[in-house]
C-alpha positions as CSV (number, residue, x, y, z in Angstrom):
1,M,-251.8,139.5,-66.0
2,Q,-250.3,136.7,-64.0
3,H,-248.5,134.3,-66.5
4,I,-246.9,136.0,-69.5
5,H,-245.5,134.0,-72.4
6,F,-242.9,135.7,-74.7
7,I,-242.5,134.4,-78.2
8,G,-238.9,134.9,-79.3
9,I,-237.9,135.5,-75.7
10,G,-234.2,135.3,-76.6
11,G,-234.3,138.6,-78.5
12,I,-232.4,141.5,-76.9
13,G,-235.5,143.6,-76.5
14,M,-237.8,140.7,-75.4
15,S,-235.4,139.3,-72.9
16,G,-235.0,142.6,-71.2
17,I,-238.8,143.0,-70.7
18,A,-239.1,139.4,-69.6
19,Q,-236.4,139.9,-67.0
20,I,-238.2,142.9,-65.6
21,M,-241.5,141.1,-65.4
22,I,-239.9,138.2,-63.5
23,K,-238.4,140.6,-61.0
24,K,-241.8,142.2,-60.5
25,G,-243.2,138.8,-59.5
26,Y,-244.9,137.7,-62.7
27,K,-244.7,134.1,-63.9
28,V,-242.8,134.1,-67.2
29,S,-242.4,131.5,-69.9
30,G,-241.1,131.9,-73.4
31,S,-240.0,130.2,-76.6
32,D,-237.0,130.6,-78.9
33,L,-235.3,128.4,-81.5
34,K,-231.9,128.4,-79.8
35,K,-230.2,128.7,-76.5
36,S,-228.1,131.8,-75.7
37,N,-226.6,133.7,-72.8
38,L,-229.8,135.7,-72.6
39,T,-232.1,132.7,-72.4
40,E,-229.8,131.0,-69.9
41,N,-229.8,134.1,-67.7
42,L,-233.6,134.1,-67.8
43,E,-233.8,130.4,-66.9
44,A,-231.5,131.1,-63.9
45,I,-234.0,133.6,-62.5
46,G,-237.1,131.5,-63.0
47,A,-238.3,131.6,-66.6
48,K,-239.5,128.4,-68.2
49,I,-238.1,128.4,-71.8
50,Y,-239.0,126.1,-74.6
51,Y,-236.5,125.8,-77.5
52,N,-239.1,125.3,-80.1
53,H,-242.4,126.7,-81.2
54,N,-245.3,124.6,-80.2
55,E,-249.0,125.1,-79.4
56,S,-248.5,123.6,-75.9
57,N,-245.9,126.2,-75.0
58,I,-248.6,128.7,-74.2
59,D,-250.5,126.4,-71.8
60,G,-251.4,128.3,-68.6
61,A,-250.5,131.8,-70.0
62,D,-253.1,134.6,-69.8
63,T,-251.0,137.0,-71.9
64,V,-248.8,136.3,-75.0
65,V,-246.2,138.9,-76.1
66,Y,-244.6,138.9,-79.5
67,S,-242.4,141.3,-81.6
68,T,-242.3,142.2,-85.3
69,A,-239.6,139.5,-85.7
70,I,-242.4,137.0,-85.1
71,S,-244.8,136.2,-87.9
72,E,-248.6,136.5,-87.2
73,N,-248.7,133.0,-88.7
74,N,-246.5,131.6,-85.8
75,I,-248.1,128.5,-84.4
76,E,-248.1,129.9,-80.8
77,V,-249.7,133.2,-82.0
78,Q,-252.4,131.3,-83.7
79,A,-252.9,129.0,-80.7
80,A,-253.3,132.0,-78.5
81,Q,-255.9,133.5,-80.9
82,K,-257.9,130.3,-80.9
83,A,-257.8,130.2,-77.1
84,G,-258.9,133.8,-76.7
85,I,-255.6,134.7,-74.8
86,Q,-254.6,138.3,-74.7
87,I,-252.0,138.9,-77.4
88,I,-249.9,142.1,-77.3
89,K,-246.8,143.5,-79.0
90,R,-243.5,143.9,-77.3
91,A,-243.8,147.7,-77.4
92,E,-247.2,147.5,-75.7
93,M,-245.6,145.7,-72.9
94,L,-242.8,148.3,-72.7
95,G,-245.5,150.9,-72.6
96,F,-247.1,149.1,-69.7
97,L,-243.9,149.5,-67.8
98,M,-243.1,153.1,-68.8
99,N,-246.3,155.0,-69.3
100,G,-247.5,157.0,-66.2
101,K,-243.9,157.1,-64.8
102,N,-240.9,159.3,-65.3
103,G,-240.2,157.5,-68.6
104,T,-237.2,158.3,-70.9
105,A,-237.5,156.9,-74.4
106,V,-234.5,157.1,-76.6
107,A,-235.2,156.8,-80.4
108,G,-233.0,157.2,-83.4
109,T,-231.6,155.1,-86.2
110,H,-228.2,155.2,-84.6
111,G,-226.9,156.1,-81.1
112,K,-229.9,155.0,-79.1
113,T,-228.3,152.0,-77.3
114,T,-225.2,153.9,-76.2
115,T,-227.3,157.0,-75.2
116,S,-229.8,155.1,-73.2
117,S,-226.9,153.2,-71.6
118,M,-225.2,156.5,-70.6
119,I,-228.4,157.8,-69.1
120,S,-228.9,154.6,-67.1
121,Y,-225.3,154.6,-65.9
122,V,-225.5,158.2,-64.8
123,F,-228.8,157.7,-62.9
124,K,-227.2,154.9,-61.0
125,K,-224.0,156.8,-60.3
126,I,-225.9,159.7,-58.7
127,G,-227.8,157.3,-56.4
128,L,-231.0,156.5,-58.3
129,N,-232.4,153.1,-59.0
130,P,-234.3,153.2,-62.3
131,T,-235.8,150.4,-64.4
132,V,-233.7,149.9,-67.4
133,I,-234.4,148.2,-70.7
134,I,-231.8,148.6,-73.4
135,G,-230.5,146.9,-76.6
136,G,-227.1,146.0,-75.3
137,E,-225.4,144.7,-72.2
138,L,-224.2,147.6,-70.0
139,S,-221.2,146.7,-68.0
140,A,-222.4,148.7,-65.0
141,I,-225.4,146.4,-64.6
142,T,-223.9,143.4,-66.4
143,S,-227.2,143.0,-68.3
144,N,-229.5,144.6,-70.8
145,A,-232.2,145.3,-68.2
146,S,-232.7,145.9,-64.5
147,S,-235.8,146.4,-62.4
148,G,-235.5,149.5,-60.3
149,T,-237.3,150.8,-57.1
150,D,-237.4,154.4,-58.2
151,P,-240.2,155.8,-60.5
152,Y,-237.8,156.2,-63.5
153,V,-237.9,154.0,-66.6
154,I,-235.1,154.3,-69.2
155,A,-235.6,152.4,-72.5
156,E,-234.9,152.3,-76.2
157,A,-237.8,153.3,-78.4
158,D,-237.9,151.3,-81.6
159,E,-238.6,153.3,-84.7
160,S,-237.6,150.4,-87.1
161,D,-241.3,149.2,-87.0
162,A,-242.9,152.4,-85.6
163,S,-243.7,150.5,-82.4
164,F,-242.4,153.5,-80.3
165,L,-245.8,155.0,-80.9
166,Y,-247.1,152.8,-78.0
167,L,-244.9,154.8,-75.6
168,A,-245.9,157.9,-73.6
169,P,-242.6,159.1,-72.1
170,K,-241.9,162.2,-70.0
171,I,-238.7,162.8,-72.0
172,A,-238.1,161.6,-75.6
173,V,-234.7,161.7,-77.2
174,I,-234.2,161.6,-81.0
175,T,-230.5,161.0,-81.8
176,S,-231.0,160.7,-85.6
177,I,-233.4,160.0,-88.4
178,D,-232.6,158.2,-91.6
179,S,-234.0,155.5,-93.8
180,D,-232.6,152.5,-92.0
181,V,-235.9,151.0,-90.8
182,N,-237.2,147.5,-91.2
183,L,-238.5,147.5,-94.8
184,N,-240.2,144.2,-94.3
185,V,-242.8,145.3,-91.9
186,R,-245.7,147.8,-91.7
187,P,-245.8,150.7,-92.0
188,W,-242.6,150.9,-94.2
189,R,-242.7,148.1,-96.7
190,E,-245.2,149.7,-99.0
191,Y,-242.8,152.6,-99.5
192,R,-239.6,150.6,-99.9
193,D,-239.3,151.5,-103.6
194,D,-240.0,155.2,-103.2
195,T,-237.2,156.8,-101.0
196,P,-238.6,160.4,-100.9
197,L,-242.0,159.1,-99.8
198,L,-240.4,156.7,-97.3
199,M,-238.5,159.6,-95.7
200,E,-241.6,161.7,-95.6
201,K,-243.5,158.9,-93.7
202,I,-240.5,158.3,-91.4
203,R,-240.4,162.0,-90.5
204,E,-244.2,162.1,-90.0
205,T,-244.0,159.0,-87.7
206,F,-241.2,160.6,-85.6
207,I,-243.4,163.7,-85.2
208,N,-246.3,161.5,-84.0
209,F,-243.8,159.9,-81.5
210,T,-243.1,163.4,-80.0
211,D,-246.9,164.0,-79.8
212,K,-247.0,160.9,-77.4
213,V,-244.7,162.7,-74.9
214,V,-246.8,163.9,-71.9
215,D,-247.9,167.5,-72.1
216,S,-245.4,168.7,-69.5
217,G,-242.6,166.6,-71.1
218,I,-239.5,167.4,-73.1
219,V,-238.2,166.4,-76.5
220,V,-234.4,166.2,-76.8
221,L,-233.1,166.6,-80.4
222,C,-229.7,166.2,-82.0
223,E,-229.2,169.4,-84.0
224,D,-226.5,167.8,-86.0
225,N,-228.9,165.5,-87.9
226,A,-230.5,167.2,-91.0
227,E,-233.6,165.1,-90.8
228,V,-234.1,165.8,-87.1
229,R,-233.9,169.5,-87.9
230,K,-236.6,169.2,-90.5
231,I,-239.2,167.9,-87.9
232,K,-238.2,170.5,-85.3
233,P,-240.8,173.1,-86.3
234,S,-243.6,170.5,-86.0
235,I,-242.9,169.5,-82.4
236,K,-245.4,170.8,-79.9
237,R,-243.6,169.9,-76.7
238,K,-240.7,171.8,-75.0
239,I,-237.4,171.1,-76.9
240,I,-233.8,170.9,-75.7
241,T,-231.3,170.6,-78.6
242,Y,-227.7,169.3,-78.5
243,G,-224.9,169.2,-81.0
244,I,-221.2,169.5,-82.0
245,A,-221.5,170.6,-85.6
246,H,-224.5,173.0,-85.3
247,E,-225.2,175.5,-82.6
248,A,-227.6,174.1,-80.0
249,D,-228.9,174.7,-76.5
250,L,-226.2,172.2,-75.3
251,F,-223.1,172.4,-77.3
252,A,-219.5,170.9,-77.3
253,T,-216.4,172.7,-78.5
254,D,-212.7,172.2,-78.5
255,I,-213.2,168.4,-79.0
256,K,-210.0,166.4,-78.6
257,L,-209.8,162.7,-79.6
258,Y,-206.9,160.7,-78.3
259,D,-206.1,157.1,-77.2
260,F,-209.7,156.1,-77.9
261,K,-210.9,158.7,-75.5
262,S,-212.1,162.3,-75.8
263,S,-212.4,165.6,-74.0
264,C,-214.4,168.8,-74.8
265,D,-215.8,171.9,-73.3
266,V,-219.6,171.9,-72.8
267,Y,-221.7,175.0,-73.1
268,L,-225.3,175.6,-72.1
269,K,-227.1,178.6,-73.8
270,G,-223.6,180.0,-74.6
271,E,-222.2,179.7,-71.1
272,K,-219.5,177.2,-70.3
273,I,-220.6,174.7,-67.7
274,G,-217.6,172.4,-67.6
275,T,-215.0,170.2,-69.4
276,M,-216.1,166.7,-70.1
277,N,-213.7,163.8,-70.4
278,L,-215.0,160.5,-71.9
279,N,-213.5,157.0,-71.7
280,V,-215.1,156.0,-75.0
281,P,-213.9,157.0,-78.4
282,G,-215.3,159.1,-81.2
283,K,-217.2,162.3,-81.8
284,H,-220.5,160.3,-81.9
285,N,-220.0,159.5,-78.3
286,V,-219.6,163.2,-77.5
287,Q,-223.0,163.6,-79.1
288,N,-224.4,160.7,-77.1
289,A,-223.1,162.2,-73.9
290,L,-224.7,165.6,-74.6
291,A,-228.0,163.8,-75.1
292,C,-227.5,162.2,-71.7
293,I,-226.8,165.6,-70.1
294,A,-229.9,167.1,-71.8
295,V,-232.1,164.3,-70.3
296,C,-230.6,164.8,-66.8
297,M,-231.2,168.6,-67.2
298,G,-234.9,167.8,-68.0
299,Y,-235.2,166.0,-64.7
300,G,-233.5,168.9,-62.8
301,F,-230.3,167.1,-61.9
302,D,-227.0,169.0,-61.3
303,V,-225.3,169.2,-64.7
304,K,-221.8,169.3,-63.3
305,E,-222.4,166.2,-61.3
306,I,-223.6,164.5,-64.5
307,I,-220.4,165.5,-66.4
308,I,-218.3,164.0,-63.6
309,A,-220.3,160.8,-63.6
310,L,-219.9,160.4,-67.4
311,E,-216.1,160.2,-67.1
312,K,-216.4,156.7,-65.7
313,F,-218.8,155.3,-68.3
314,G,-217.0,152.3,-69.8
315,G,-219.3,151.5,-72.7
316,L,-221.2,148.3,-73.4
317,K,-220.8,145.0,-75.3
318,R,-220.5,145.2,-79.1
319,R,-220.1,149.0,-79.2
320,F,-216.4,149.4,-79.9
321,E,-215.8,146.6,-77.4
322,V,-212.1,145.8,-77.1
323,I,-212.0,142.0,-76.6
324,G,-208.3,141.5,-76.6
325,R,-204.8,142.7,-77.5
326,P,-202.9,139.6,-78.6
327,M,-199.5,140.0,-80.5
328,G,-199.5,143.7,-80.1
329,T,-202.8,144.2,-81.9
330,M,-206.2,145.5,-80.8
331,I,-209.2,143.4,-81.5
332,V,-212.5,145.2,-81.5
333,D,-216.1,144.0,-81.8
334,D,-218.8,146.5,-83.0
335,Y,-222.5,146.1,-83.8
336,A,-222.2,148.7,-86.7
337,H,-224.3,147.5,-89.6
338,N,-225.6,150.6,-91.4
339,P,-223.6,153.4,-93.1
340,S,-223.7,155.9,-90.2
341,K,-222.7,153.3,-87.6
342,I,-219.9,152.0,-89.8
343,M,-218.5,155.4,-90.4
344,S,-218.7,156.3,-86.7
345,A,-216.9,153.1,-85.7
346,L,-214.1,153.5,-88.3
347,H,-213.7,157.1,-87.3
348,A,-213.3,156.0,-83.7
349,T,-210.5,153.6,-84.8
350,K,-208.5,156.7,-86.0
351,T,-208.5,158.3,-82.5
352,G,-205.8,156.0,-81.2
353,N,-202.4,155.1,-82.5
354,A,-203.2,152.1,-84.7
355,K,-200.7,151.7,-87.5
356,R,-203.3,149.9,-89.7
357,V,-207.1,149.4,-89.4
358,I,-208.4,146.2,-90.8
359,A,-212.2,145.9,-91.0
360,V,-214.3,142.7,-91.6
361,Y,-217.8,143.6,-92.4
362,Q,-220.8,141.2,-92.4
363,P,-223.7,142.9,-94.2
364,H,-227.0,142.5,-92.4
365,R,-230.3,141.6,-94.2
366,Y,-230.7,141.5,-98.0
367,S,-233.4,144.2,-98.0
368,R,-231.2,146.7,-96.0
369,S,-228.1,145.9,-98.1
370,K,-229.9,146.4,-101.3
371,Y,-231.6,149.7,-100.2
372,E,-228.4,151.1,-98.8
373,K,-225.8,149.6,-101.1
374,E,-224.6,153.0,-102.4
375,E,-224.2,154.5,-98.9
376,L,-222.6,151.2,-97.6
377,S,-220.0,151.2,-100.4
378,E,-219.0,154.7,-99.3
379,S,-218.6,153.9,-95.6
380,F,-215.2,152.2,-95.4
381,F,-212.8,155.1,-96.4
382,E,-211.1,155.3,-93.0
383,A,-210.0,151.7,-93.1
384,D,-206.7,150.5,-94.5
385,K,-208.0,147.0,-95.4
386,V,-211.6,145.8,-95.7
387,I,-213.0,142.3,-96.1
388,I,-216.7,142.0,-96.9
389,T,-218.5,138.6,-96.2
390,D,-221.7,137.1,-97.3
391,I,-224.9,138.8,-96.1
392,Y,-226.3,137.7,-92.8
393,S,-230.0,137.0,-93.8
394,A,-231.7,137.5,-90.4
395,G,-234.4,135.3,-91.8
396,E,-234.8,137.0,-95.1
397,K,-234.7,135.2,-98.5
398,P,-231.8,136.1,-100.8
399,L,-232.3,138.8,-103.5
400,E,-230.7,138.4,-106.9
401,D,-229.4,141.9,-107.2
402,I,-227.5,142.2,-103.9
403,S,-224.7,140.1,-102.3
404,G,-221.6,140.6,-100.3
405,K,-219.6,140.3,-103.6
406,I,-221.7,143.1,-105.2
407,L,-221.0,145.4,-102.2
408,T,-217.3,144.6,-102.5
409,E,-217.3,145.5,-106.2
410,L,-219.1,148.7,-105.5
411,T,-216.8,149.7,-102.7
412,S,-213.8,148.9,-104.9
413,K,-215.1,151.2,-107.7
414,K,-215.7,154.0,-105.2
415,Y,-212.3,153.7,-103.6
416,P,-209.9,152.1,-106.2
417,N,-206.9,152.6,-103.8
418,L,-208.6,150.8,-100.9
419,D,-207.5,147.3,-100.2
420,V,-211.0,145.6,-100.3
421,S,-211.8,142.0,-100.9
422,F,-214.7,139.5,-100.7
423,I,-214.5,136.3,-98.6
424,G,-217.9,134.8,-98.2
425,N,-217.5,132.9,-94.9
426,P,-216.7,135.1,-91.9
427,K,-214.6,132.3,-90.4
428,D,-212.5,132.1,-93.6
429,A,-212.2,135.9,-93.6
430,F,-210.6,135.9,-90.2
431,D,-208.6,132.9,-90.8
432,S,-207.0,134.7,-93.8
433,L,-205.7,137.3,-91.4
434,I,-204.0,135.0,-88.9
435,D,-200.6,135.2,-90.6
436,Q,-201.1,138.8,-91.9
437,V,-201.6,140.8,-88.7
438,Q,-198.7,142.9,-87.5
439,E,-198.0,144.6,-84.3
440,G,-199.9,147.9,-84.1
441,D,-202.9,146.6,-86.2
442,L,-206.4,147.3,-85.1
443,I,-208.8,144.6,-86.4
444,I,-212.5,145.4,-86.1
445,A,-215.6,143.3,-86.8
446,L,-218.6,145.2,-88.1
447,G,-222.1,143.8,-88.2
448,A,-225.2,142.9,-86.3
449,G,-225.2,139.2,-87.2
450,D,-223.1,136.2,-86.0
451,I,-219.8,137.9,-86.9
452,T,-219.3,138.5,-83.2
453,N,-218.7,134.8,-82.7
454,Y,-215.9,134.7,-85.4
455,I,-214.1,137.8,-84.0
456,H,-213.9,136.2,-80.6
457,D,-212.6,132.9,-82.1
458,F,-210.0,134.9,-84.1
459,C,-208.9,136.7,-81.0
460,E,-208.5,133.4,-79.2
461,N,-206.5,131.9,-82.1
462,L,-204.1,134.9,-82.0
463,E,-203.7,134.5,-78.3
464,N,-202.9,130.8,-78.8
465,K,-200.4,131.7,-81.5
466,E,-198.8,134.3,-79.3
467,S,-198.6,131.7,-76.4
468,K,-196.9,129.1,-78.7
469,K,-194.4,131.8,-79.9
470,E,-193.5,132.7,-76.3
471,I,-193.0,129.0,-75.4
472,H,-190.8,128.6,-78.5
473,N,-188.7,131.6,-77.5
474,V,-188.0,130.4,-74.0
475,N,-184.3,129.9,-73.4
476,Y,-183.8,126.7,-71.4
477,V,-180.7,126.6,-69.2
């Protein structure tokens, strides 16, 4: 490989790998349909990016990389096939970077981005320089990827399309298992109408993932997840478990949640090893931190040093990211888009002193929303006010029997006393709140689509309103 072309290079996973390959000296080009911060950052370090899909974009490339987000009918994929150019999936390229090294692969339908970010952060805090590829922008490296000089690779392992089976890590983490996979792709789409069979196939695939761990490697499991517990007897590698609700090898007790932070006592095999203080909110982040500690234990690092390092972890973008505090409110942006993530995010809002929690949720994908509509409608009980918008399609075609309005009606039936309403356009949803917000409110955007743009605009509008109010209240002498 000398010249690698990435189709869909602006994706969070693709851009991270592209960045690493540039740093390693490869010539990199790519295509995407729109410009973003990620593509601009890649252009700044030497990538040639085309903002279209065209046969000529692959000229000169000897390897073409694509993800499951790209159709095999894509014009560049077909051009590469005709030209006899090597075509590989994104996960195969990730395997090229990870396999044969001290690779840590973090899988799970929720928690993997924060967990892999915590691991990356701690490695750097204790003086190591790993290669990092994650699904969010970590403040410590101001990026979603970094090319390291030490033989450690830390990456998210994507179960949504089963592509994590291309990886052969030394340590695998499984934070959770549930049915929130990409139902539009193999191997899941043929089971989308049979939930029990789908879950059986998902568990089977996770077991196959643990079989990919090197013989001397370790599998780190969250004991709190029922589906994870089901696969435990079938795992052939050494296991380290962690948890807060079920007894595990690594266990947290006396958990205190306050001011969007937490503290707890950490036990290993029944023996207290320290008190952990986290600067990120929610019990789910205690779980994520325990997974991080378990990985570091697997590499033989000093556990107490790890606990101290975790105290300074400041989170990452779109994971309970506080983007402003205008007019005495707190404005939070969160990537939460499935029931578990939504409940974790809303539970975290209750760990501070907010007088009222207002959630604006943008459903993500018609297929996901249809499949999870019952669970989604039961996810908002810790909010005081909820606005649900139209579904963000993520390229899918609409389905007749699911919509943002249908989700709103279901939620209202489940929780008749909850203030829940439907406003289709996310901009209109936030605009409706401009004159409603009160001091002490916490307003949180939930969703994996473009709702992040609207919450930032909303925060800016509130700041402008506050500024005008301050000018109006000036006493001129």
